[in-house]
A tleap script that builds the chain and sets N, CA, C and O, in Angstrom:
source leaprc.protein.ff14SB
mol = sequence {
  NMET PHE LEU ASN GLU LEU LYS GLU ASN GLU
  ALA LYS ALA PHE ILE ASN LEU VAL ASN LYS
  PHE ALA ASN ILE ASP GLU VAL PHE ALA LYS
  GLU GLU LYS GLU LEU ILE GLU ASP TYR LEU
  GLU GLU LEU ASN LEU ASP LYS ASN SER VAL
  ASN SER MET GLU LEU GLU ASP ILE ILE LYS
  GLU PHE LYS SER ALA SER CASP
}
set mol.1.N position { 155.660 -67.759 48.582 }
set mol.1.CA position { 154.250 -68.101 48.636 }
set mol.1.C position { 154.089 -69.594 48.394 }
set mol.1.O position { 155.040 -70.295 48.047 }
set mol.2.N position { 152.885 -70.051 48.582 }
set mol.2.CA position { 152.568 -71.452 48.367 }
set mol.2.C position { 151.724 -71.606 47.103 }
set mol.2.O position { 150.792 -72.409 47.066 }
set mol.3.N position { 152.048 -70.848 46.088 }
set mol.3.CA position { 151.260 -70.872 44.866 }
set mol.3.C position { 151.311 -72.220 44.168 }
set mol.3.O position { 150.368 -72.602 43.475 }
set mol.4.N position { 152.407 -72.938 44.350 }
set mol.4.CA position { 152.532 -74.231 43.680 }
set mol.4.C position { 151.543 -75.259 44.236 }
set mol.4.O position { 151.415 -76.350 43.681 }
set mol.5.N position { 150.853 -74.927 45.310 }
set mol.5.CA position { 149.838 -75.812 45.893 }
set mol.5.C position { 148.499 -75.679 45.166 }
set mol.5.O position { 147.610 -76.512 45.340 }
set mol.6.N position { 148.359 -74.637 44.355 }
set mol.6.CA position { 147.106 -74.430 43.638 }
set mol.6.C position { 146.982 -75.416 42.488 }
set mol.6.O position { 147.967 -75.753 41.831 }
set mol.7.N position { 145.758 -75.874 42.254 }
set mol.7.CA position { 145.475 -76.682 41.067 }
set mol.7.C position { 145.518 -75.747 39.861 }
set mol.7.O position { 145.453 -74.527 40.011 }
set mol.8.N position { 145.628 -76.323 38.672 }
set mol.8.CA position { 145.796 -75.493 37.472 }
set mol.8.C position { 144.664 -74.486 37.287 }
set mol.8.O position { 144.920 -73.320 36.985 }
set mol.9.N position { 143.413 -74.923 37.465 }
set mol.9.CA position { 142.292 -73.994 37.285 }
set mol.9.C position { 142.290 -72.908 38.362 }
set mol.9.O position { 141.897 -71.773 38.095 }
set mol.10.N position { 142.726 -73.249 39.573 }
set mol.10.CA position { 142.837 -72.258 40.648 }
set mol.10.C position { 143.973 -71.282 40.351 }
set mol.10.O position { 143.859 -70.085 40.616 }
set mol.11.N position { 145.058 -71.797 39.804 }
set mol.11.CA position { 146.202 -70.953 39.457 }
set mol.11.C position { 145.812 -69.939 38.383 }
set mol.11.O position { 146.193 -68.770 38.444 }
set mol.12.N position { 145.056 -70.405 37.412 }
set mol.12.CA position { 144.606 -69.490 36.348 }
set mol.12.C position { 143.667 -68.431 36.908 }
set mol.12.O position { 143.723 -67.268 36.507 }
set mol.13.N position { 142.808 -68.834 37.832 }
set mol.13.CA position { 141.912 -67.863 38.468 }
set mol.13.C position { 142.723 -66.849 39.271 }
set mol.13.O position { 142.416 -65.657 39.264 }
set mol.14.N position { 143.755 -67.326 39.959 }
set mol.14.CA position { 144.617 -66.434 40.744 }
set mol.14.C position { 145.292 -65.402 39.844 }
set mol.14.O position { 145.310 -64.214 40.166 }
set mol.15.N position { 145.846 -65.848 38.721 }
set mol.15.CA position { 146.501 -64.924 37.791 }
set mol.15.C position { 145.496 -63.904 37.271 }
set mol.15.O position { 145.817 -62.722 37.158 }
set mol.16.N position { 144.305 -64.341 36.959 }
set mol.16.CA position { 143.275 -63.413 36.501 }
set mol.16.C position { 142.935 -62.390 37.571 }
set mol.16.O position { 142.733 -61.215 37.265 }
set mol.17.N position { 142.871 -62.825 38.822 }
set mol.17.CA position { 142.576 -61.909 39.921 }
set mol.17.C position { 143.698 -60.883 40.079 }
set mol.17.O position { 143.433 -59.693 40.252 }
set mol.18.N position { 144.933 -61.338 40.019 }
set mol.18.CA position { 146.080 -60.428 40.118 }
set mol.18.C position { 146.051 -59.430 38.960 }
set mol.18.O position { 146.319 -58.245 39.155 }
set mol.19.N position { 145.730 -59.904 37.765 }
set mol.19.CA position { 145.627 -59.007 36.608 }
set mol.19.C position { 144.569 -57.936 36.837 }
set mol.19.O position { 144.779 -56.765 36.524 }
set mol.20.N position { 143.434 -58.349 37.386 }
set mol.20.CA position { 142.362 -57.369 37.637 }
set mol.20.C position { 142.813 -56.314 38.651 }
set mol.20.O position { 142.550 -55.125 38.468 }
set mol.21.N position { 143.487 -56.745 39.712 }
set mol.21.CA position { 143.989 -55.785 40.699 }
set mol.21.C position { 145.053 -54.880 40.090 }
set mol.21.O position { 145.081 -53.682 40.371 }
set mol.22.N position { 145.921 -55.438 39.266 }
set mol.22.CA position { 146.993 -54.646 38.662 }
set mol.22.C position { 146.440 -53.580 37.725 }
set mol.22.O position { 147.035 -52.514 37.569 }
set mol.23.N position { 145.310 -53.866 37.109 }
set mol.23.CA position { 144.735 -52.924 36.144 }
set mol.23.C position { 143.590 -52.095 36.712 }
set mol.23.O position { 142.895 -51.407 35.964 }
set mol.24.N position { 143.387 -52.152 38.017 }
set mol.24.CA position { 142.269 -51.446 38.633 }
set mol.24.C position { 142.355 -49.934 38.391 }
set mol.24.O position { 141.336 -49.254 38.263 }
set mol.25.N position { 143.576 -49.428 38.331 }
set mol.25.CA position { 143.765 -47.997 38.090 }
set mol.25.C position { 143.996 -47.692 36.612 }
set mol.25.O position { 144.353 -46.573 36.244 }
set mol.26.N position { 143.786 -48.711 35.771 }
set mol.26.CA position { 143.941 -48.612 34.321 }
set mol.26.C position { 145.369 -48.273 33.905 }
set mol.26.O position { 145.601 -47.789 32.797 }
set mol.27.N position { 146.323 -48.529 34.796 }
set mol.27.CA position { 147.742 -48.354 34.496 }
set mol.27.C position { 148.433 -49.673 34.832 }
set mol.27.O position { 148.411 -50.129 35.975 }
set mol.28.N position { 149.044 -50.274 33.817 }
set mol.28.CA position { 149.728 -51.551 34.006 }
set mol.28.C position { 151.221 -51.260 34.132 }
set mol.28.O position { 151.949 -51.225 33.140 }
set mol.29.N position { 151.660 -51.053 35.372 }
set mol.29.CA position { 153.037 -50.648 35.646 }
set mol.29.C position { 154.020 -51.784 35.367 }
set mol.29.O position { 153.658 -52.961 35.387 }
set mol.30.N position { 155.250 -51.410 35.111 }
set mol.30.CA position { 156.319 -52.373 34.848 }
set mol.30.C position { 156.452 -53.364 36.005 }
set mol.30.O position { 156.622 -54.563 35.784 }
set mol.31.N position { 156.375 -52.865 37.223 }
set mol.31.CA position { 156.502 -53.710 38.405 }
set mol.31.C position { 155.368 -54.726 38.492 }
set mol.31.O position { 155.580 -55.870 38.893 }
set mol.32.N position { 154.161 -54.301 38.112 }
set mol.32.CA position { 153.019 -55.201 38.121 }
set mol.32.C position { 153.206 -56.308 37.086 }
set mol.32.O position { 152.914 -57.474 37.349 }
set mol.33.N position { 153.691 -55.931 35.923 }
set mol.33.CA position { 153.945 -56.909 34.866 }
set mol.33.C position { 154.998 -57.921 35.321 }
set mol.33.O position { 154.842 -59.122 35.102 }
set mol.34.N position { 156.052 -57.442 35.943 }
set mol.34.CA position { 157.112 -58.330 36.423 }
set mol.34.C position { 156.588 -59.280 37.503 }
set mol.34.O position { 156.947 -60.457 37.522 }
set mol.35.N position { 155.749 -58.776 38.392 }
set mol.35.CA position { 155.168 -59.603 39.445 }
set mol.35.C position { 154.318 -60.719 38.841 }
set mol.35.O position { 154.409 -61.873 39.262 }
set mol.36.N position { 153.504 -60.379 37.868 }
set mol.36.CA position { 152.661 -61.380 37.210 }
set mol.36.C position { 153.517 -62.411 36.494 }
set mol.36.O position { 153.205 -63.601 36.525 }
set mol.37.N position { 154.585 -61.973 35.854 }
set mol.37.CA position { 155.495 -62.913 35.191 }
set mol.37.C position { 156.140 -63.852 36.206 }
set mol.37.O position { 156.322 -65.038 35.929 }
set mol.38.N position { 156.485 -63.328 37.370 }
set mol.38.CA position { 157.047 -64.170 38.438 }
set mol.38.C position { 156.019 -65.200 38.913 }
set mol.38.O position { 156.352 -66.366 39.121 }
set mol.39.N position { 154.770 -64.762 39.082 }
set mol.39.CA position { 153.711 -65.679 39.484 }
set mol.39.C position { 153.503 -66.767 38.434 }
set mol.39.O position { 153.359 -67.941 38.775 }
set mol.40.N position { 153.488 -66.380 37.159 }
set mol.40.CA position { 153.318 -67.360 36.090 }
set mol.40.C position { 154.425 -68.407 36.127 }
set mol.40.O position { 154.175 -69.598 35.945 }
set mol.41.N position { 155.645 -67.949 36.364 }
set mol.41.CA position { 156.776 -68.873 36.438 }
set mol.41.C position { 156.624 -69.815 37.632 }
set mol.41.O position { 156.837 -71.021 37.509 }
set mol.42.N position { 156.258 -69.261 38.778 }
set mol.42.CA position { 156.106 -70.090 39.977 }
set mol.42.C position { 154.974 -71.107 39.818 }
set mol.42.O position { 155.040 -72.211 40.358 }
set mol.43.N position { 153.945 -70.724 39.077 }
set mol.43.CA position { 152.800 -71.601 38.863 }
set mol.43.C position { 152.990 -72.535 37.674 }
set mol.43.O position { 152.127 -73.365 37.390 }
set mol.44.N position { 154.103 -72.401 36.987 }
set mol.44.CA position { 154.380 -73.203 35.787 }
set mol.44.C position { 153.285 -73.051 34.743 }
set mol.44.O position { 152.844 -74.025 34.133 }
set mol.45.N position { 152.854 -71.802 34.551 }
set mol.45.CA position { 151.831 -71.502 33.554 }
set mol.45.C position { 152.430 -70.666 32.433 }
set mol.45.O position { 153.301 -69.823 32.652 }
set mol.46.N position { 151.944 -70.922 31.245 }
set mol.46.CA position { 152.316 -70.100 30.102 }
set mol.46.C position { 151.318 -68.958 30.008 }
set mol.46.O position { 150.115 -69.158 30.181 }
set mol.47.N position { 151.815 -67.772 29.736 }
set mol.47.CA position { 150.966 -66.586 29.645 }
set mol.47.C position { 149.806 -66.800 28.668 }
set mol.47.O position { 148.692 -66.330 28.900 }
set mol.48.N position { 150.083 -67.511 27.577 }
set mol.48.CA position { 149.062 -67.736 26.549 }
set mol.48.C position { 148.020 -68.775 26.965 }
set mol.48.O position { 146.965 -68.871 26.338 }
set mol.49.N position { 148.298 -69.545 28.002 }
set mol.49.CA position { 147.347 -70.565 28.443 }
set mol.49.C position { 146.312 -70.013 29.412 }
set mol.49.O position { 145.361 -70.708 29.769 }
set mol.50.N position { 146.491 -68.779 29.833 }
set mol.50.CA position { 145.585 -68.174 30.813 }
set mol.50.C position { 144.580 -67.295 30.081 }
set mol.50.O position { 144.909 -66.210 29.602 }
set mol.51.N position { 143.346 -67.790 30.005 }
set mol.51.CA position { 142.278 -67.028 29.365 }
set mol.51.C position { 141.712 -66.021 30.350 }
set mol.51.O position { 141.746 -66.226 31.563 }
set mol.52.N position { 141.199 -64.946 29.814 }
set mol.52.CA position { 140.606 -63.911 30.651 }
set mol.52.C position { 139.322 -64.435 31.292 }
set mol.52.O position { 138.484 -65.048 30.631 }
set mol.53.N position { 139.189 -64.183 32.582 }
set mol.53.CA position { 138.009 -64.612 33.334 }
set mol.53.C position { 137.319 -63.395 33.933 }
set mol.53.O position { 137.962 -62.407 34.289 }
set mol.54.N position { 136.015 -63.485 34.034 }
set mol.54.CA position { 135.245 -62.447 34.709 }
set mol.54.C position { 135.391 -62.645 36.220 }
set mol.54.O position { 135.650 -63.754 36.685 }
set mol.55.N position { 135.223 -61.570 36.974 }
set mol.55.CA position { 135.370 -61.625 38.419 }
set mol.55.C position { 134.441 -62.670 39.044 }
set mol.55.O position { 134.839 -63.385 39.964 }
set mol.56.N position { 133.216 -62.757 38.550 }
set mol.56.CA position { 132.262 -63.726 39.088 }
set mol.56.C position { 132.772 -65.162 38.911 }
set mol.56.O position { 132.590 -66.001 39.793 }
set mol.57.N position { 133.412 -65.438 37.765 }
set mol.57.CA position { 133.958 -66.778 37.504 }
set mol.57.C position { 135.159 -67.069 38.401 }
set mol.57.O position { 135.357 -68.203 38.837 }
set mol.58.N position { 135.950 -66.048 38.668 }
set mol.58.CA position { 137.099 -66.207 39.568 }
set mol.58.C position { 136.605 -66.564 40.969 }
set mol.58.O position { 137.126 -67.474 41.613 }
set mol.59.N position { 135.600 -65.837 41.422 }
set mol.59.CA position { 135.025 -66.091 42.747 }
set mol.59.C position { 134.461 -67.503 42.823 }
set mol.59.O position { 134.687 -68.207 43.807 }
set mol.60.N position { 133.725 -67.924 41.790 }
set mol.60.CA position { 133.164 -69.273 41.762 }
set mol.60.C position { 134.271 -70.317 41.847 }
set mol.60.O position { 134.139 -71.315 42.555 }
set mol.61.N position { 135.346 -70.087 41.133 }
set mol.61.CA position { 136.460 -71.037 41.128 }
set mol.61.C position { 137.036 -71.205 42.528 }
set mol.61.O position { 137.288 -72.326 42.971 }
set mol.62.N position { 137.244 -70.092 43.222 }
set mol.62.CA position { 137.808 -70.174 44.573 }
set mol.62.C position { 136.810 -70.728 45.585 }
set mol.62.O position { 137.205 -71.414 46.527 }
set mol.63.N position { 135.540 -70.444 45.405 }
set mol.63.CA position { 134.521 -70.996 46.317 }
set mol.63.C position { 134.419 -72.507 46.186 }
set mol.63.O position { 134.142 -73.201 47.164 }
set mol.64.N position { 134.642 -73.014 44.986 }
set mol.64.CA position { 134.536 -74.456 44.765 }
set mol.64.C position { 135.844 -75.189 45.069 }
set mol.64.O position { 135.893 -76.418 45.007 }
set mol.65.N position { 136.890 -74.454 45.392 }
set mol.65.CA position { 138.203 -75.075 45.686 }
set mol.65.C position { 138.179 -75.776 47.034 }
set mol.65.O position { 137.475 -75.380 47.963 }
set mol.66.N position { 138.971 -76.822 47.101 }
set mol.66.CA position { 139.088 -77.523 48.379 }
set mol.66.C position { 140.204 -76.871 49.196 }
set mol.66.O position { 140.996 -76.089 48.670 }
set mol.67.N position { 140.254 -77.192 50.449 }
set mol.67.CA position { 141.302 -76.649 51.309 }
set mol.67.C position { 142.637 -77.233 50.917 }
set mol.67.O position { 143.657 -76.902 51.523 }
savepdb mol mol.pdb
quit
């Protein structure tokens, strides 16, 4: 993927979006956790640096992003 092209705030929004999709069925599977950890590594983000965002805030972040 081209995740390393995301700005830090966009990367955090992306991780939050992936978390929301992973937990949509209220089951956080091992594979989902591993995928998120891989994304965090690719984005050079620390798990503790990513605050929980509401879906509306995630959408706003991506709408305000540049190409």
